[in-house]
N, C-alpha and C positions, 0 to 999 in steps of 0.2 A: 330302429336299429339299422345301422349301415352295414351292408354285407360287403366284405372285402374280397379281393382276389385270393388272399390266403384262406378265407373261409371256404371258397369253392374248391380250392386245391385240396384242402383237408377232406371235404365231402367227396371229391372224386376218388381219393385214396380209399376211403371207407366203402365206397360203392363200386369198387373195381373198375373205375374209369367210365361208368355208365352215366352219361351227361344228364339225361332226364331225371334219373333217380337222385343224383347229386344235387341238382338244382331244386327239386322238390323238397329235399331234406332240409335245405336252409332257406327256402322261400325266395330263391333267385329266379328271375325270368330268364328263360333260355335265350331270348334274343340279346339280353345283356351279356350273358356268357359268350355268345358268338361274336358280339361286338368287341369284347375284351380280347378274345382269341385272335381276331383279325387285326386289332390295333396295337397289340403289345407282344413283341417278339420274345421277350423273356418269359412272359406268362405262357405263350404258346409252347415254348421249349419245355417248361415244367409240366404242362398238360401232356405233351408227347412222351415225356419220361414216365409219367403215371400210366399212360396207355401201354407203353412197352412192358412195364411190370405186369400189367393185367394179361398181356399176350403171353408173356413168359409163364404165368400161372396156368393159362389155358393150354399152352403147349405141354406143360408137365402132365396135365390131365389127359391129353391126347396120347402121350407116351404110355400112361397107365393103361389106356384102352388098347394100345398096340401090343404091349407086353403081357397084359393080364395082371391081375392084382388080387391079393388076399384081403378080405374086408372083415373086420370084427363087427359082429352084429349082436352085441350083448354078452350075457353070461348065463350059464346054466345055474340051477339052484345051488349046486355045490361050488360055484365060483369059477368054473372052467369057462374059458372064452369060447364063444360060438363064432367060428370063422368059416367063411365060405369063399370059394375062388370064383372070380369073374374071369372067364377065359379071354384070350385076345380077340379083338373085334376085327373081322375082315373089312368092314366098312371103314374103320379108322385107318387100317393099313392102306387101303386103296386111296382114301382121301390124302393121306400123307404123301404117297408116291405121286399122285396126280399134281400136287401142289409143289412138292420139293424135288421131284426127280424127273421133271419134264425133259431135261437134256439127255436123259437116259432112255427116252422113248415112252415114258408113262404119261401119255396125253390122249385126249379124245380128238377125233377128227370129225368135222362136218363136211360131207361131200354132197354136192348137188349136181345131178346130170340133167342137161336140158337138150332136147332134140329140136332143132329148128325145123320150119316147114319143109325145107329142101333136104332133110334127112341128116344134117350134120349134127354130131353130138358134141356138146360143149360140157366139159367137166370142170367144176370149181372145187378146190380143196381149201379148207380153212382149218388151221391148227392154232389153238390158243397160244399166244405169245409170239406168233410169227406175223408176217405182213398180212394185211387184210386180203380178202379174196384175190387169188391169183388164178390165171388161166393155165390149167395143167395140161392142156392139149397142145401148147406151143413148145 
């Protein structure tokens, strides 16, 4: 059986864009997939579209974690739904702010202080998304 690019695209859709799972499900070698990806612009565009859909889905789940959500977990013997609330997640909120609100100051900084043998302190600050290490003492 010859596996086509259409086959792997369908598999990627069914496996939420996870390459290894998609390739396994149709018996395609991952190296063949990556060769097609590097050689075919149209194929690459379709793969990126599938990956964007998967990211949209995951973002929707992140927002559920941020806002909290009611979850139905079965029914009682008399048919009433069993529902419980999952409260908002501080971790999800922090993650979102660190990745989407950097320009508002929600970033982490790495600072390194170094004292030279003659007593001069050199301070380096690094902020994600900014220029690589800069000398803050000048």
